[in-house]
PDB file of N, CA, C and O in Angstrom:
ATOM      1  N   MET A   1      68.614  95.279 108.358  1.00  0.00           N
ATOM      2  CA  MET A   1      69.641  95.202 109.382  1.00  0.00           C
ATOM      3  C   MET A   1      69.241  96.115 110.544  1.00  0.00           C
ATOM      4  O   MET A   1      68.886  97.273 110.321  1.00  0.00           O
ATOM      5  N   ALA A   2      69.294  95.624 111.749  1.00  0.00           N
ATOM      6  CA  ALA A   2      68.939  96.410 112.928  1.00  0.00           C
ATOM      7  C   ALA A   2      69.933  97.542 113.125  1.00  0.00           C
ATOM      8  O   ALA A   2      71.094  97.455 112.723  1.00  0.00           O
ATOM      9  N   ARG A   3      69.451  98.604 113.753  1.00  0.00           N
ATOM     10  CA  ARG A   3      70.295  99.781 113.958  1.00  0.00           C
ATOM     11  C   ARG A   3      71.566  99.444 114.736  1.00  0.00           C
ATOM     12  O   ARG A   3      72.653  99.879 114.356  1.00  0.00           O
ATOM     13  N   SER A   4      71.446  98.688 115.803  1.00  0.00           N
ATOM     14  CA  SER A   4      72.630  98.361 116.599  1.00  0.00           C
ATOM     15  C   SER A   4      73.627  97.525 115.795  1.00  0.00           C
ATOM     16  O   SER A   4      74.837  97.691 115.944  1.00  0.00           O
ATOM     17  N   GLU A   5      73.126  96.635 114.952  1.00  0.00           N
ATOM     18  CA  GLU A   5      74.009  95.844 114.101  1.00  0.00           C
ATOM     19  C   GLU A   5      74.694  96.752 113.074  1.00  0.00           C
ATOM     20  O   GLU A   5      75.877  96.585 112.778  1.00  0.00           O
ATOM     21  N   SER A   6      73.946  97.701 112.544  1.00  0.00           N
ATOM     22  CA  SER A   6      74.508  98.660 111.592  1.00  0.00           C
ATOM     23  C   SER A   6      75.584  99.517 112.262  1.00  0.00           C
ATOM     24  O   SER A   6      76.649  99.736 111.686  1.00  0.00           O
ATOM     25  N   ASP A   7      75.309  99.997 113.466  1.00  0.00           N
ATOM     26  CA  ASP A   7      76.296 100.786 114.214  1.00  0.00           C
ATOM     27  C   ASP A   7      77.553  99.965 114.484  1.00  0.00           C
ATOM     28  O   ASP A   7      78.676 100.454 114.362  1.00  0.00           O
ATOM     29  N   PHE A   8      77.333  98.700 114.856  1.00  0.00           N
ATOM     30  CA  PHE A   8      78.454  97.811 115.125  1.00  0.00           C
ATOM     31  C   PHE A   8      79.332  97.663 113.890  1.00  0.00           C
ATOM     32  O   PHE A   8      80.555  97.780 113.978  1.00  0.00           O
ATOM     33  N   LYS A   9      78.724  97.409 112.752  1.00  0.00           N
ATOM     34  CA  LYS A   9      79.487  97.224 111.513  1.00  0.00           C
ATOM     35  C   LYS A   9      80.222  98.510 111.115  1.00  0.00           C
ATOM     36  O   LYS A   9      81.357  98.456 110.641  1.00  0.00           O
ATOM     37  N   ARG A  10      79.571  99.668 111.311  1.00  0.00           N
ATOM     38  CA  ARG A  10      80.218 100.945 111.001  1.00  0.00           C
ATOM     39  C   ARG A  10      81.427 101.169 111.904  1.00  0.00           C
ATOM     40  O   ARG A  10      82.490 101.566 111.427  1.00  0.00           O
ATOM     41  N   LYS A  11      81.274 100.919 113.194  1.00  0.00           N
ATOM     42  CA  LYS A  11      82.390 101.091 114.125  1.00  0.00           C
ATOM     43  C   LYS A  11      83.513 100.124 113.803  1.00  0.00           C
ATOM     44  O   LYS A  11      84.690 100.484 113.854  1.00  0.00           O
ATOM     45  N   GLN A  12      83.148  98.900 113.474  1.00  0.00           N
ATOM     46  CA  GLN A  12      84.154  97.903 113.131  1.00  0.00           C
ATOM     47  C   GLN A  12      84.919  98.341 111.881  1.00  0.00           C
ATOM     48  O   GLN A  12      86.141  98.204 111.832  1.00  0.00           O
ATOM     49  N   GLN A  13      84.219  98.866 110.870  1.00  0.00           N
ATOM     50  CA  GLN A  13      84.875  99.346 109.653  1.00  0.00           C
ATOM     51  C   GLN A  13      85.780 100.534 109.952  1.00  0.00           C
ATOM     52  O   GLN A  13      86.861 100.653 109.375  1.00  0.00           O
ATOM     53  N   ASP A  14      85.340 101.418 110.856  1.00  0.00           N
ATOM     54  CA  ASP A  14      86.176 102.549 111.261  1.00  0.00           C
ATOM     55  C   ASP A  14      87.495 102.073 111.843  1.00  0.00           C
ATOM     56  O   ASP A  14      88.551 102.629 111.540  1.00  0.00           O
ATOM     57  N   VAL A  15      87.436 101.041 112.681  1.00  0.00           N
ATOM     58  CA  VAL A  15      88.646 100.503 113.301  1.00  0.00           C
ATOM     59  C   VAL A  15      89.573  99.932 112.239  1.00  0.00           C
ATOM     60  O   VAL A  15      90.785 100.147 112.279  1.00  0.00           O
ATOM     61  N   ILE A  16      88.998  99.207 111.293  1.00  0.00           N
ATOM     62  CA  ILE A  16      89.805  98.584 110.241  1.00  0.00           C
ATOM     63  C   ILE A  16      90.471  99.644 109.364  1.00  0.00           C
ATOM     64  O   ILE A  16      91.634  99.493 108.989  1.00  0.00           O
ATOM     65  N   SER A  17      89.749 100.713 109.034  1.00  0.00           N
ATOM     66  CA  SER A  17      90.271 101.698 108.091  1.00  0.00           C
ATOM     67  C   SER A  17      91.077 102.808 108.759  1.00  0.00           C
ATOM     68  O   SER A  17      91.734 103.586 108.068  1.00  0.00           O
ATOM     69  N   GLU A  18      91.041 102.896 110.047  1.00  0.00           N
ATOM     70  CA  GLU A  18      91.760 103.956 110.761  1.00  0.00           C
ATOM     71  C   GLU A  18      93.265 103.780 110.585  1.00  0.00           C
ATOM     72  O   GLU A  18      93.765 102.656 110.533  1.00  0.00           O
ATOM     73  N   GLN A  19      93.985 104.901 110.495  1.00  0.00           N
ATOM     74  CA  GLN A  19      95.435 104.852 110.354  1.00  0.00           C
ATOM     75  C   GLN A  19      96.063 104.046 111.484  1.00  0.00           C
ATOM     76  O   GLN A  19      96.896 103.171 111.247  1.00  0.00           O
ATOM     77  N   SER A  20      95.661 104.344 112.699  1.00  0.00           N
ATOM     78  CA  SER A  20      96.276 103.725 113.849  1.00  0.00           C
ATOM     79  C   SER A  20      95.211 103.441 114.905  1.00  0.00           C
ATOM     80  O   SER A  20      94.438 104.326 115.274  1.00  0.00           O
ATOM     81  N   LEU A  21      95.178 102.235 115.373  1.00  0.00           N
ATOM     82  CA  LEU A  21      94.250 101.902 116.441  1.00  0.00           C
ATOM     83  C   LEU A  21      94.621 102.662 117.708  1.00  0.00           C
ATOM     84  O   LEU A  21      93.743 103.032 118.488  1.00  0.00           O
ATOM     85  N   THR A  22      95.896 102.895 117.916  1.00  0.00           N
ATOM     86  CA  THR A  22      96.346 103.665 119.074  1.00  0.00           C
ATOM     87  C   THR A  22      95.707 105.047 119.071  1.00  0.00           C
ATOM     88  O   THR A  22      95.254 105.519 120.113  1.00  0.00           O
ATOM     89  N   ASP A  23      95.665 105.703 117.911  1.00  0.00           N
ATOM     90  CA  ASP A  23      95.020 107.012 117.802  1.00  0.00           C
ATOM     91  C   ASP A  23      93.530 106.913 118.096  1.00  0.00           C
ATOM     92  O   ASP A  23      92.960 107.771 118.770  1.00  0.00           O
ATOM     93  N   LYS A  24      92.908 105.862 117.586  1.00  0.00           N
ATOM     94  CA  LYS A  24      91.480 105.662 117.811  1.00  0.00           C
ATOM     95  C   LYS A  24      91.197 105.443 119.299  1.00  0.00           C
ATOM     96  O   LYS A  24      90.242 106.005 119.836  1.00  0.00           O
ATOM     97  N   VAL A  25      92.014 104.638 119.959  1.00  0.00           N
ATOM     98  CA  VAL A  25      91.848 104.403 121.399  1.00  0.00           C
ATOM     99  C   VAL A  25      91.991 105.719 122.159  1.00  0.00           C
ATOM    100  O   VAL A  25      91.216 105.998 123.073  1.00  0.00           O
ATOM    101  N   SER A  26      92.965 106.512 121.787  1.00  0.00           N
ATOM    102  CA  SER A  26      93.164 107.807 122.457  1.00  0.00           C
ATOM    103  C   SER A  26      91.943 108.707 122.301  1.00  0.00           C
ATOM    104  O   SER A  26      91.527 109.364 123.254  1.00  0.00           O
ATOM    105  N   ARG A  27      91.373 108.736 121.104  1.00  0.00           N
ATOM    106  CA  ARG A  27      90.182 109.559 120.881  1.00  0.00           C
ATOM    107  C   ARG A  27      89.004 109.083 121.728  1.00  0.00           C
ATOM    108  O   ARG A  27      88.280 109.893 122.307  1.00  0.00           O
ATOM    109  N   VAL A  28      88.820 107.784 121.795  1.00  0.00           N
ATOM    110  CA  VAL A  28      87.717 107.254 122.599  1.00  0.00           C
ATOM    111  C   VAL A  28      87.968 107.554 124.080  1.00  0.00           C
ATOM    112  O   VAL A  28      87.031 107.875 124.811  1.00  0.00           O
ATOM    113  N   MET A  29      89.206 107.453 124.522  1.00  0.00           N
ATOM    114  CA  MET A  29      89.530 107.776 125.914  1.00  0.00           C
ATOM    115  C   MET A  29      89.182 109.226 126.223  1.00  0.00           C
ATOM    116  O   MET A  29      88.548 109.509 127.240  1.00  0.00           O
ATOM    117  N   PHE A  30      89.589 110.141 125.357  1.00  0.00           N
ATOM    118  CA  PHE A  30      89.268 111.561 125.566  1.00  0.00           C
ATOM    119  C   PHE A  30      87.765 111.778 125.598  1.00  0.00           C
ATOM    120  O   PHE A  30      87.255 112.543 126.417  1.00  0.00           O
ATOM    121  N   LYS A  31      87.062 111.103 124.706  1.00  0.00           N
ATOM    122  CA  LYS A  31      85.615 111.253 124.620  1.00  0.00           C
ATOM    123  C   LYS A  31      84.924 110.774 125.893  1.00  0.00           C
ATOM    124  O   LYS A  31      83.920 111.355 126.306  1.00  0.00           O
ATOM    125  N   THR A  32      85.442 109.737 126.509  1.00  0.00           N
ATOM    126  CA  THR A  32      84.786 109.150 127.673  1.00  0.00           C
ATOM    127  C   THR A  32      85.234 109.745 128.998  1.00  0.00           C
ATOM    128  O   THR A  32      84.720 109.357 130.047  1.00  0.00           O
ATOM    129  N   LEU A  33      86.170 110.667 128.975  1.00  0.00           N
ATOM    130  CA  LEU A  33      86.691 111.229 130.227  1.00  0.00           C
ATOM    131  C   LEU A  33      85.605 111.746 131.155  1.00  0.00           C
ATOM    132  O   LEU A  33      85.604 111.430 132.345  1.00  0.00           O
ATOM    133  N   SER A  34      84.700 112.521 130.638  1.00  0.00           N
ATOM    134  CA  SER A  34      83.685 113.140 131.491  1.00  0.00           C
ATOM    135  C   SER A  34      82.489 112.227 131.739  1.00  0.00           C
ATOM    136  O   SER A  34      81.650 112.534 132.586  1.00  0.00           O
ATOM    137  N   GLN A  35      82.397 111.137 131.032  1.00  0.00           N
ATOM    138  CA  GLN A  35      81.230 110.273 131.124  1.00  0.00           C
ATOM    139  C   GLN A  35      81.374 109.153 132.144  1.00  0.00           C
ATOM    140  O   GLN A  35      80.424 108.855 132.868  1.00  0.00           O
ATOM    141  N   GLU A  36      82.511 108.547 132.212  1.00  0.00           N
ATOM    142  CA  GLU A  36      82.685 107.386 133.073  1.00  0.00           C
ATOM    143  C   GLU A  36      84.162 107.077 133.233  1.00  0.00           C
ATOM    144  O   GLU A  36      85.023 107.690 132.602  1.00  0.00           O
ATOM    145  N   GLN A  37      84.424 106.119 134.088  1.00  0.00           N
ATOM    146  CA  GLN A  37      85.801 105.687 134.271  1.00  0.00           C
ATOM    147  C   GLN A  37      86.268 104.945 133.022  1.00  0.00           C
ATOM    148  O   GLN A  37      85.522 104.161 132.437  1.00  0.00           O
ATOM    149  N   ILE A  38      87.477 105.195 132.635  1.00  0.00           N
ATOM    150  CA  ILE A  38      88.021 104.565 131.433  1.00  0.00           C
ATOM    151  C   ILE A  38      88.441 103.134 131.759  1.00  0.00           C
ATOM    152  O   ILE A  38      89.182 102.893 132.712  1.00  0.00           O
ATOM    153  N   SER A  39      87.959 102.198 130.961  1.00  0.00           N
ATOM    154  CA  SER A  39      88.361 100.803 131.133  1.00  0.00           C
ATOM    155  C   SER A  39      88.592 100.195 129.761  1.00  0.00           C
ATOM    156  O   SER A  39      88.027 100.643 128.763  1.00  0.00           O
ATOM    157  N   ILE A  40      89.421  99.181 129.726  1.00  0.00           N
ATOM    158  CA  ILE A  40      89.703  98.525 128.455  1.00  0.00           C
ATOM    159  C   ILE A  40      88.434  97.890 127.895  1.00  0.00           C
ATOM    160  O   ILE A  40      88.244  97.850 126.679  1.00  0.00           O
ATOM    161  N   GLU A  41      87.566  97.393 128.775  1.00  0.00           N
ATOM    162  CA  GLU A  41      86.324  96.781 128.316  1.00  0.00           C
ATOM    163  C   GLU A  41      85.438  97.809 127.611  1.00  0.00           C
ATOM    164  O   GLU A  41      84.867  97.527 126.558  1.00  0.00           O
ATOM    165  N   HIS A  42      85.329  98.996 128.198  1.00  0.00           N
ATOM    166  CA  HIS A  42      84.492 100.039 127.592  1.00  0.00           C
ATOM    167  C   HIS A  42      85.071 100.496 126.251  1.00  0.00           C
ATOM    168  O   HIS A  42      84.344 100.626 125.267  1.00  0.00           O
ATOM    169  N   ILE A  43      86.358 100.733 126.222  1.00  0.00           N
ATOM    170  CA  ILE A  43      87.006 101.208 124.990  1.00  0.00           C
ATOM    171  C   ILE A  43      86.865 100.148 123.895  1.00  0.00           C
ATOM    172  O   ILE A  43      86.540 100.475 122.753  1.00  0.00           O
ATOM    173  N   ALA A  44      87.106  98.891 124.237  1.00  0.00           N
ATOM    174  CA  ALA A  44      86.971  97.812 123.251  1.00  0.00           C
ATOM    175  C   ALA A  44      85.546  97.753 122.723  1.00  0.00           C
ATOM    176  O   ALA A  44      85.331  97.625 121.518  1.00  0.00           O
ATOM    177  N   SER A  45      84.580  97.845 123.614  1.00  0.00           N
ATOM    178  CA  SER A  45      83.171  97.808 123.198  1.00  0.00           C
ATOM    179  C   SER A  45      82.843  98.976 122.275  1.00  0.00           C
ATOM    180  O   SER A  45      82.154  98.802 121.270  1.00  0.00           O
ATOM    181  N   ASP A  46      83.326 100.147 122.609  1.00  0.00           N
ATOM    182  CA  ASP A  46      83.067 101.328 121.788  1.00  0.00           C
ATOM    183  C   ASP A  46      83.676 101.192 120.393  1.00  0.00           C
ATOM    184  O   ASP A  46      83.170 101.764 119.427  1.00  0.00           O
ATOM    185  N   LEU A  47      84.757 100.436 120.299  1.00  0.00           N
ATOM    186  CA  LEU A  47      85.421 100.219 119.009  1.00  0.00           C
ATOM    187  C   LEU A  47      84.934  98.943 118.321  1.00  0.00           C
ATOM    188  O   LEU A  47      85.486  98.530 117.301  1.00  0.00           O
ATOM    189  N   ALA A  48      83.905  98.329 118.883  1.00  0.00           N
ATOM    190  CA  ALA A  48      83.328  97.099 118.328  1.00  0.00           C
ATOM    191  C   ALA A  48      84.356  95.975 118.265  1.00  0.00           C
ATOM    192  O   ALA A  48      84.416  95.228 117.289  1.00  0.00           O
ATOM    193  N   LEU A  49      85.160  95.866 119.311  1.00  0.00           N
ATOM    194  CA  LEU A  49      86.167  94.817 119.419  1.00  0.00           C
ATOM    195  C   LEU A  49      86.009  94.109 120.757  1.00  0.00           C
ATOM    196  O   LEU A  49      85.446  94.665 121.700  1.00  0.00           O
ATOM    197  N   SER A  50      86.503  92.896 120.834  1.00  0.00           N
ATOM    198  CA  SER A  50      86.590  92.252 122.140  1.00  0.00           C
ATOM    199  C   SER A  50      87.809  92.825 122.853  1.00  0.00           C
ATOM    200  O   SER A  50      88.691  93.418 122.232  1.00  0.00           O
ATOM    201  N   LYS A  51      87.840  92.638 124.153  1.00  0.00           N
ATOM    202  CA  LYS A  51      88.991  93.113 124.939  1.00  0.00           C
ATOM    203  C   LYS A  51      90.283  92.495 124.392  1.00  0.00           C
ATOM    204  O   LYS A  51      91.284  93.188 124.212  1.00  0.00           O
ATOM    205  N   ARG A  52      90.247  91.204 124.137  1.00  0.00           N
ATOM    206  CA  ARG A  52      91.441  90.507 123.651  1.00  0.00           C
ATOM    207  C   ARG A  52      91.862  90.975 122.262  1.00  0.00           C
ATOM    208  O   ARG A  52      93.055  91.109 121.993  1.00  0.00           O
ATOM    209  N   SER A  53      90.905  91.223 121.380  1.00  0.00           N
ATOM    210  CA  SER A  53      91.237  91.722 120.036  1.00  0.00           C
ATOM    211  C   SER A  53      91.897  93.095 120.131  1.00  0.00           C
ATOM    212  O   SER A  53      92.869  93.375 119.428  1.00  0.00           O
ATOM    213  N   LEU A  54      91.364  93.949 121.003  1.00  0.00           N
ATOM    214  CA  LEU A  54      91.969  95.268 121.199  1.00  0.00           C
ATOM    215  C   LEU A  54      93.406  95.120 121.683  1.00  0.00           C
ATOM    216  O   LEU A  54      94.304  95.796 121.182  1.00  0.00           O
ATOM    217  N   GLN A  55      93.626  94.241 122.651  1.00  0.00           N
ATOM    218  CA  GLN A  55      94.984  94.022 123.161  1.00  0.00           C
ATOM    219  C   GLN A  55      95.916  93.529 122.054  1.00  0.00           C
ATOM    220  O   GLN A  55      97.044  94.005 121.932  1.00  0.00           O
ATOM    221  N   ARG A  56      95.445  92.581 121.254  1.00  0.00           N
ATOM    222  CA  ARG A  56      96.280  92.049 120.168  1.00  0.00           C
ATOM    223  C   ARG A  56      96.613  93.121 119.135  1.00  0.00           C
ATOM    224  O   ARG A  56      97.756  93.225 118.689  1.00  0.00           O
ATOM    225  N   LYS A  57      95.622  93.913 118.758  1.00  0.00           N
ATOM    226  CA  LYS A  57      95.847  94.953 117.749  1.00  0.00           C
ATOM    227  C   LYS A  57      96.789  96.040 118.269  1.00  0.00           C
ATOM    228  O   LYS A  57      97.626  96.541 117.519  1.00  0.00           O
ATOM    229  N   LEU A  58      96.659  96.405 119.538  1.00  0.00           N
ATOM    230  CA  LEU A  58      97.582  97.374 120.116  1.00  0.00           C
ATOM    231  C   LEU A  58      98.996  96.801 120.191  1.00  0.00           C
ATOM    232  O   LEU A  58      99.968  97.505 119.916  1.00  0.00           O
ATOM    233  N   THR A  59      99.109  95.544 120.558  1.00  0.00           N
ATOM    234  CA  THR A  59     100.416  94.888 120.601  1.00  0.00           C
ATOM    235  C   THR A  59     101.060  94.883 119.217  1.00  0.00           C
ATOM    236  O   THR A  59     102.272  95.063 119.097  1.00  0.00           O
ATOM    237  N   ALA A  60     100.272  94.681 118.191  1.00  0.00           N
ATOM    238  CA  ALA A  60     100.793  94.709 116.818  1.00  0.00           C
ATOM    239  C   ALA A  60     101.348  96.089 116.463  1.00  0.00           C
ATOM    240  O   ALA A  60     102.242  96.213 115.626  1.00  0.00           O
ATOM    241  N   GLU A  61     100.802  97.127 117.115  1.00  0.00           N
ATOM    242  CA  GLU A  61     101.311  98.494 116.926  1.00  0.00           C
ATOM    243  C   GLU A  61     102.380  98.851 117.957  1.00  0.00           C
ATOM    244  O   GLU A  61     102.772 100.010 118.089  1.00  0.00           O
ATOM    245  N   LYS A  62     102.844  97.833 118.683  1.00  0.00           N
ATOM    246  CA  LYS A  62     103.848  98.013 119.737  1.00  0.00           C
ATOM    247  C   LYS A  62     103.355  98.974 120.825  1.00  0.00           C
ATOM    248  O   LYS A  62     104.107  99.799 121.344  1.00  0.00           O
ATOM    249  N   GLN A  63     102.077  98.838 121.144  1.00  0.00           N
ATOM    250  CA  GLN A  63     101.435  99.657 122.173  1.00  0.00           C
ATOM    251  C   GLN A  63     100.689  98.748 123.135  1.00  0.00           C
ATOM    252  O   GLN A  63     100.589  97.539 122.928  1.00  0.00           O
ATOM    253  N   SER A  64     100.174  99.351 124.181  1.00  0.00           N
ATOM    254  CA  SER A  64      99.306  98.636 125.118  1.00  0.00           C
ATOM    255  C   SER A  64      98.256  99.620 125.606  1.00  0.00           C
ATOM    256  O   SER A  64      98.406 100.834 125.469  1.00  0.00           O
ATOM    257  N   PHE A  65      97.205  99.080 126.170  1.00  0.00           N
ATOM    258  CA  PHE A  65      96.157  99.936 126.719  1.00  0.00           C
ATOM    259  C   PHE A  65      96.741 100.822 127.821  1.00  0.00           C
ATOM    260  O   PHE A  65      96.422 102.008 127.904  1.00  0.00           O
ATOM    261  N   GLN A  66      97.586 100.249 128.655  1.00  0.00           N
ATOM    262  CA  GLN A  66      98.181 101.016 129.753  1.00  0.00           C
ATOM    263  C   GLN A  66      99.040 102.163 129.230  1.00  0.00           C
ATOM    264  O   GLN A  66      99.013 103.255 129.797  1.00  0.00           O
ATOM    265  N   ARG A  67      99.792 101.939 128.171  1.00  0.00           N
ATOM    266  CA  ARG A  67     100.599 103.030 127.587  1.00  0.00           C
ATOM    267  C   ARG A  67      99.706 104.148 127.066  1.00  0.00           C
ATOM    268  O   ARG A  67     100.008 105.326 127.254  1.00  0.00           O
ATOM    269  N   CYS A  68      98.606 103.779 126.412  1.00  0.00           N
ATOM    270  CA  CYS A  68      97.657 104.790 125.924  1.00  0.00           C
ATOM    271  C   CYS A  68      97.086 105.578 127.096  1.00  0.00           C
ATOM    272  O   CYS A  68      96.975 106.803 127.036  1.00  0.00           O
ATOM    273  N   TYR A  69      96.730 104.879 128.148  1.00  0.00           N
ATOM    274  CA  TYR A  69      96.169 105.518 129.337  1.00  0.00           C
ATOM    275  C   TYR A  69      97.204 106.440 129.995  1.00  0.00           C
ATOM    276  O   TYR A  69      96.883 107.562 130.387  1.00  0.00           O
ATOM    277  N   ASN A  70      98.436 105.960 130.112  1.00  0.00           N
ATOM    278  CA  ASN A  70      99.496 106.784 130.703  1.00  0.00           C
ATOM    279  C   ASN A  70      99.753 108.040 129.877  1.00  0.00           C
ATOM    280  O   ASN A  70      99.991 109.113 130.432  1.00  0.00           O
ATOM    281  N   LYS A  71      99.705 107.908 128.563  1.00  0.00           N
ATOM    282  CA  LYS A  71      99.895 109.070 127.688  1.00  0.00           C
ATOM    283  C   LYS A  71      98.776 110.080 127.910  1.00  0.00           C
ATOM    284  O   LYS A  71      99.030 111.284 127.968  1.00  0.00           O
ATOM    285  N   LEU A  72      97.544 109.602 128.033  1.00  0.00           N
ATOM    286  CA  LEU A  72      96.406 110.474 128.299  1.00  0.00           C
ATOM    287  C   LEU A  72      96.605 111.212 129.624  1.00  0.00           C
ATOM    288  O   LEU A  72      96.395 112.423 129.699  1.00  0.00           O
ATOM    289  N   GLU A  73      97.006 110.487 130.661  1.00  0.00           N
ATOM    290  CA  GLU A  73      97.254 111.116 131.967  1.00  0.00           C
ATOM    291  C   GLU A  73      98.335 112.188 131.859  1.00  0.00           C
ATOM    292  O   GLU A  73      98.199 113.271 132.428  1.00  0.00           O
ATOM    293  N   TRP A  74      99.405 111.886 131.132  1.00  0.00           N
ATOM    294  CA  TRP A  74     100.504 112.837 130.979  1.00  0.00           C
ATOM    295  C   TRP A  74     100.029 114.098 130.252  1.00  0.00           C
ATOM    296  O   TRP A  74     100.369 115.211 130.653  1.00  0.00           O
ATOM    297  N   ILE A  75      99.254 113.927 129.198  1.00  0.00           N
ATOM    298  CA  ILE A  75      98.733 115.075 128.445  1.00  0.00           C
ATOM    299  C   ILE A  75      97.845 115.929 129.337  1.00  0.00           C
ATOM    300  O   ILE A  75      97.966 117.154 129.349  1.00  0.00           O
ATOM    301  N   LEU A  76      96.961 115.290 130.077  1.00  0.00           N
ATOM    302  CA  LEU A  76      96.072 116.040 130.968  1.00  0.00           C
ATOM    303  C   LEU A  76      96.857 116.761 132.049  1.00  0.00           C
ATOM    304  O   LEU A  76      96.594 117.929 132.335  1.00  0.00           O
ATOM    305  N   HIS A  77      97.813 116.080 132.648  1.00  0.00           N
ATOM    306  CA  HIS A  77      98.640 116.685 133.687  1.00  0.00           C
ATOM    307  C   HIS A  77      99.413 117.881 133.125  1.00  0.00           C
ATOM    308  O   HIS A  77      99.455 118.939 133.752  1.00  0.00           O
ATOM    309  N   SER A  78     100.019 117.721 131.962  1.00  0.00           N
ATOM    310  CA  SER A  78     100.788 118.800 131.333  1.00  0.00           C
ATOM    311  C   SER A  78      99.898 119.999 131.017  1.00  0.00           C
ATOM    312  O   SER A  78     100.298 121.148 131.207  1.00  0.00           O
ATOM    313  N   THR A  79      98.686 119.719 130.532  1.00  0.00           N
ATOM    314  CA  THR A  79      97.758 120.790 130.187  1.00  0.00           C
ATOM    315  C   THR A  79      97.350 121.569 131.431  1.00  0.00           C
ATOM    316  O   THR A  79      97.318 122.799 131.415  1.00  0.00           O
ATOM    317  N   ILE A  80      97.043 120.864 132.492  1.00  0.00           N
ATOM    318  CA  ILE A  80      96.643 121.530 133.739  1.00  0.00           C
ATOM    319  C   ILE A  80      97.793 122.341 134.303  1.00  0.00           C
ATOM    320  O   ILE A  80      97.591 123.472 134.744  1.00  0.00           O
ATOM    321  N   CYS A  81      98.992 121.786 134.298  1.00  0.00           N
ATOM    322  CA  CYS A  81     100.151 122.509 134.809  1.00  0.00           C
ATOM    323  C   CYS A  81     100.424 123.770 134.001  1.00  0.00           C
ATOM    324  O   CYS A  81     100.741 124.815 134.567  1.00  0.00           O
ATOM    325  N   CYS A  82     100.302 123.676 132.682  1.00  0.00           N
ATOM    326  CA  CYS A  82     100.528 124.850 131.819  1.00  0.00           C
ATOM    327  C   CYS A  82      99.482 125.938 132.102  1.00  0.00           C
ATOM    328  O   CYS A  82      99.814 127.122 132.167  1.00  0.00           O
ATOM    329  N   LYS A  83      98.242 125.537 132.266  1.00  0.00           N
ATOM    330  CA  LYS A  83      97.179 126.519 132.541  1.00  0.00           C
ATOM    331  C   LYS A  83      97.401 127.169 133.897  1.00  0.00           C
ATOM    332  O   LYS A  83      97.186 128.373 134.038  1.00  0.00           O
ATOM    333  N   LEU A  84      97.821 126.412 134.888  1.00  0.00           N
ATOM    334  CA  LEU A  84      98.069 126.963 136.218  1.00  0.00           C
ATOM    335  C   LEU A  84      99.253 127.918 136.207  1.00  0.00           C
ATOM    336  O   LEU A  84      99.232 128.938 136.896  1.00  0.00           O
ATOM    337  N   SER A  85     100.286 127.600 135.432  1.00  0.00           N
ATOM    338  CA  SER A  85     101.462 128.467 135.383  1.00  0.00           C
ATOM    339  C   SER A  85     101.173 129.747 134.606  1.00  0.00           C
ATOM    340  O   SER A  85     101.885 130.736 134.779  1.00  0.00           O
ATOM    341  N   ASP A  86     100.153 129.755 133.759  1.00  0.00           N
ATOM    342  CA  ASP A  86      99.797 130.939 133.000  1.00  0.00           C
ATOM    343  C   ASP A  86      99.007 131.933 133.838  1.00  0.00           C
ATOM    344  O   ASP A  86      98.853 133.090 133.447  1.00  0.00           O
ATOM    345  N   GLN A  87      98.511 131.495 134.975  1.00  0.00           N
ATOM    346  CA  GLN A  87      97.662 132.382 135.807  1.00  0.00           C
ATOM    347  C   GLN A  87      98.492 133.336 136.618  1.00  0.00           C
ATOM    348  O   GLN A  87      97.945 134.146 137.366  1.00  0.00           O
TER     349      GLN A  87
END
């Protein structure tokens, strides 16, 4: 089995066995913050899913990519505000 195919299968298994896809999406978003702009296509690819599969799985968890993104923005904003107020 080629390395990329092996990586794909491992990532796919991680998604299946993870408690919550929403949590997994959040982790990938945090990981990619400094590397590139966050997009649903990139996150789906990193999780070895198609864009549509990611959307369906998030919908099944009563979530959306935009809600995950908004939560990330809120966390970052809150963290920055707290650090600034501590100075």
